[in-house]
N, C-alpha and C positions, 0 to 999 in steps of 0.2 A: 117136294116143294123146291123150287128156284132159289140157286144161292143168289145172296145180293153182293153186287159188285161193292167193295170197298176201295174207295182213292185213296192214292197214296198224297198225303202233302208232307213236303220235305223241309224241314227247317233248318234255315242257313246260320252259322256260328257268330259271321260276322257279314254283313250288318244283318241284325235280328228280323229276317224275313222268313215267311211261309211261301212255298210256291208249290202250287198245284199244277203240276205241266205246264210249266212254265210261265202261269199266271200267279203274281201275287196273291196271296188271302189274307185277309184281317179279320179279326173278331171283333163283331161290334154287335152293340144292342139293339131292338127293335124300335128304342127312343132316340136313336141317333138316324137310324135306316128311315123313320115315319117323318120325322120331322125335317130331315133332308128332303126329303120326296115332296113334302106340303111347302117347302120353301120355294122350288121349283114350280111346283104347280101355281102357287099364288105370287109368283113375280111379278105379274102383270105387264106392260109395256107389248103386247102383241108376242111375248115370247111362244114359239112351238114347244110348250113344256113336253108335250105327250112325245114328239120327235127325240128330244135330248133324253127323256127317259127308257124309251125302248130302244133305241140305239147303242145309247153305253151298256147296258144290258147284252143286247145281242153280239157286240164286236167282243167283249170280253169272251163270253160262253164260246162262241165260235173259236177265237183263239187258243181257247184251253181244249176244247173237245178236238180241235183239230191237230195237236199235237201228239194231244192222245191217241188217237187212230193211225195217226203218221207211225207212231212207233208199235202198234201193235197192229201190224197189217190183216192179219190173219183174222181181226174184227171188221166184218166187211158186211154183211148182212145188216138190214135196216132195221128189223126187227130185234136184234141183238144190239145196236148201237143205241136205237131208243131206249131199251130197258137200260144201257148203262148210264146214259144222261140222266134217268128219272132217279137212277140211283143216287147218283152223285148229287142231285140235288137235295133228295132228302138229306143224303149225311152232312151237307151245308147247313142244313136246319131251316131250310123252306118249305117245307110243308110235303104233301104224297101227290106225285104227277104220274099215275098210268096212263100208259101209252100204247096200251094194246090192240087199240081200235084203228090204229092211223093207216094210212097210205100215201102212194106216192102223191095223190090229190090232195092229204088233207086230211080233214076230219073234225072230230070233237074230245077233249079233254075235260072231264068232270072231275073234281075233288073236292071232299069236305072240308079241308082246311089248307092255306097257305099262309105264312108268316107275313106276308103285307096284309091280308083279307081280316085274318083271324087278329093280328096285333091292330091296324086301324079300328075295327069293329069293338074291341077291347077298351081301347085308348080313347078314341073320340065318337064313337057312335057310328050311326047313320050318313050317307052322304048319297047324293043322287047322279053317280055314275062310279063305274067300276074303277077299283084302283090300282090292280096289281100290272102294273107295268113291266117289271122286272120279270117275271113270269110270261109274260107275252114274248120281250126277246128272246129269255131261255129257250121257250119251243122254236120260236122261228130259228134259231143258230142249230139246235138239236134236228130237226126235219132236215135243213139243209143239208146238214152233213151226215145224216142217215140215209139219203137220196143222192148224194155226190152233186150238189147244187150248191151254185153260189149263193153266199148269204144274201137274205134279201128274195130271194126265190118263194118264199113263203110267205105269207101277210099273216098274222095270228091277232084276234080281238077278243077280249075278255067279253061275255055277252049275258054272263049271272054274276051275281058276287055276293058276298057275305055281307058286307058293307051297303047294300041296296036291299036287305030285306029275305035275301034268298037263303035256303038252306045248305045251297052249296055253291060251289063257283063251276063256272063251265068258259071254255076258251075255244073258240072255233078259228081252224086252220085252214088255210085256200092256197092254192098255186098262183101265182102272178107271172106274167109274161113279159113284163116290163118293171124295170126297179133300178134302184141305182146303185152304187159303186160305193162300199163302206169302206172307211180306214181300216187299218190292220193295229191290232191291240200291241205296243213296246213291249209287252211283257214287265220283266223287272225294272225295264230301262235302263240306266248309268247309274251305277254303283258309284261309291267314295274310293279313295285309298283307305285302306286299313289303317285305324287307329288304336291306342293302347286306351283302354278307357278306365280312369281312375277309380279307385275305392271310394266310398263314401265314406269321407274322414270324420263327419257330424255324428254318425251313427255307427253304432257297435253290433247292429243286427248281422244273424247269419244270412244273406242273402241266399247263400247256395240253396238250404232247407228253403227259403220263398219260393226259390223257381222250381224246385223238384215236387213241393205241394201243387203249385199253380199248374203243372204240367200235367200231372194226375188230373186234377179236376177239368183240363182242356181235352181229357181223354175221352170222355163222358161222351157217348154216342147217342143221337138223337131219336126221341121217342115218337114213332108214327110220324117221322119227318120233322121234326119238332125238337128243338134245342133249347133246355134251360139249363142257367148256371146262375147260384145264387140267386135263385127265385127269379133270373130276368129271361124272356125270351130273347135269346142269340143267336146270331146266323156267322159262320165262317163264308164273310164274305168277298165278293171282288175288290180290291183295290183299287185296279184302274177304273171300275164301276163311278165310285167316289170320286176319283180324278176327273174322270170324263165329266160327271155331272158338273163339277164346280168349274173347270175350266170352262166348258159350253157356256154355263149360265153366266160368268162372268164375261166372255166375250159377246153375250148377248146383250146383256145389261149395258155393257161401257158404249156398245154400238148403238143403243136407244137412247142413252142418256148422258154419254161423252165423262159421266163419272166414274172414274176407275176404282174409287172407295166404296161404293154402294155395294156390290157385290160381294167385297173383300168383308163388309162388316154382316152382312148376313151368314156369311159363310163361318164367319167365326162363330156368331150367337148359336148356330147348328153345335160348331164342336163345346162351345159352353153346355147347352142343353145336353149333350148327348154325357157329357163328366158329372152332370149335375145329377141323371137316373144313375146311368151303369155305376160308376164309382160310389155314388152314393147309395143305391140299394147294397153294393157289394161291400163298402163298411158297416153295413147295418147286420149283413147276414150272421148267420148262427157261424158258419165255416169260418168267416174272418174272425169273430170272436172266440173262436176254439182254437184256430191255431196261429194268428198273427197277433190278437190284442196280450195277452202273455206275455209275449217278448219286446213289447215295446213300453221302454222307459219314458219317451218325452213326446209330447206330440210330433216332433219331426221325422221319428222313427215311423208314422202312418206313412207318412210320405215316401219314405225310403223305402215302404214294403209295398206301396204303390208302384213307384217307376220300376221296382223291379218286376212287379206281376205284369204292367206295361210291356216289357222287354219279353215277354212271352207271348204278345198277342199278334205279331206279325209286322208293327207299325215303325220297325227299325230298331237302332241300338239308342236310346234314351240314358242319358248321363246327367246327375246333379251335380252343377258344379256349386251352389252356394245357396243355402236357406237362411234366411235372418228371421225369427220367429214375428208372425203378423205384421211384415212388412216385405220381405220379396224372396222369391224364386229364381235363381237360375239354371234352365235346362239346355244343355246342348243335346243334337240329334243328328247322328251319324247314318246316310242312306232313309232317312224317311220316304214313305212311297210317295208323298207328293214330289219332291224334289225328283227322286229318280224319274219320275214319269215324264214331269215338265223339261229336265233337260235333255229329253231323248226326243220330243215332241215339237217343243219348241225352241226359239233363239234366247241367248241371256236376256234376263228381265232388268228393267228398272227398280222393277218393286220385290217384295219380298212375296213368296208364293204361298208357303206353308200355311194354308190357314186354319188348317184342323188342328196341327200341332200346337199354332199359337192359342185357340180355343181351349185344347186340352191343358195348356200349363195354367191361362188363369182360372178354369173351373177348378184344378187340385188346390188353390190356393182359395178360394172362394170355400168349398167344402171343409176347407179346414178352420178356416179363422176368420170367415164371414157368418156361415150357418152354424160350425161348431157340429162337425158331423159325428163327434163322439158322442155327442146328446141325443143321437137317433131322433132328429125332429122328422113328422110326417114331412113325404115328399108330393109336390104336386104344381102343376102347371102355372098355379095361382102365386105358389112359394118361391117357383124359381122366377117370375118376374119382378117380383116385391125385392128379393136379395140379389138378383144380379143386376140389377139396374138402378144402385142408389149410390150414394157419397162413401157409401161402407164398401163396397164391392172392389175387389180385385181386377184389373185390367192387363193383361199381356200381349206384349209388342215382339216382333221380330227382330234381334239387331245384327242376325249374322245371316246369311243367306247363300245356298249353294247355286240357287237362280240366276242370283246376281254376280255370282264369280267366288265367292268364298268357299272354303274346302269345309265345312260343316253349317250347318243352323242352328243358331241360337236364339231362345225366346226368354225375356224377361217378366215376370206377374208383377207388377206391384200395387198397393192400395193408391185409392184414389184420397183417400184423408190425409 
C-alpha cells in the first residue's frame, strides 16, 4: 500500500492564520461553501459565474502546489505530483480524486464523492448542470504543474455529477494550445503590525483550555476524503478562494449596476448563513455540551467560547472588545484574511471590505439573543429567512477597516429593535 502524503499546515501565532505552503487556509462548513457558490451562480447581470468559480480555485491551488514542488525539487515525476495533489485534496476534506489514469494529454477522473457534489445533493437535491467548479479548478492546476505547463494549459469540465442523478462524478481533462494568462495569488497578503490582544474581562472562562480542546478536534482526519466536525461537513479551504470569489463578484456586479452596496449585502448575507448553520450546529453538538457548556455561567460565556474557537480557524486574530447582553457586540480583528488579501491586490478603498467578518459578527448575536441557540432550535433555510431578516434581528456594520487605512478592523453588531 502506497503511503499517503500528509501536507503540513503551519499555524501562525499572530495573527491567527493557517498556511499551507504559503496559501492561507480557513476552516469552513459546507453551508458557507455551498451558499457562496449559489450566490455567485445566481447573481445575474450576465456575470460569468463559471469563470469566477473556476479561476478562483485554479489560482489558489496552482500557487500552493508551485511552492510545494519548488521546495521539494526531487518530486518531479508527473504521476507522483498528481498523487500528492490528490492526497492534499482529500486531506483538506474535498473528497476522493484518483489520478492514476491521467497523462500529458489529459484523461478522465471518476470519483464517487466530492465535498461540493455530495453536499449540494444532500442539502438542495438535484440540479440540471454539474456543480463542482472547485474540483475542476483544482485538477486544472494539478495537471499544469504535474507536466510543467503554465496554468491554463489544461481545460477541465465535469461531465457527470451526483446532483444530476448520476451515481458518480466524472471530470474530463483536455490539453489546449491557446489560453489566457492568470493572476498570481498574493499568498498571505499584507499582515498588520503586532498588537497585544486584551483579555476578555467580561468572562472568567479558561480560554486556554478551550483553545487546546478545539485544536484537538481540528486534528481530526478526513474519512474517505470527507471531513466532519461537530456533525457538520467541513473543509480546510483556501482563504484566497473566498477572497477571489467575493471581490470578483463585487467588481462585476458594481460594473453592471453601478451599485457598490449590492454585492456587499449579498456577501454579508452569505456569512450570516454560514454562522447560522456552522455555529448553530456547533453549539448544539454533544461535544459543545460536554466540554464548553459546564464552564459557562452566563450567556456571554458562550460568545467568549465561540470567539476563542474562531481563533483556531485561520480567520485572523479576533478580540471581543465589548458585549452588552441582548444589545451590542464589538469585535476587533487583526490580520483577517479579507483585509490581508485586499491590501496586497488593490489600492486603499473608500469603503470597508471585510464582508465575511461583518456577517459573522451579526450572526453570533442573532444566534445567542435572537433565536436563542441555547434552546437547541431546529435549523433550516426557512428558519434562517424568518429570523435573520426581521425587526428583532441583529445587524453588524464595520466601523474600522484596514482597507481604508485603519490599523485594524472593527465590527459592531446591534439590534434593529
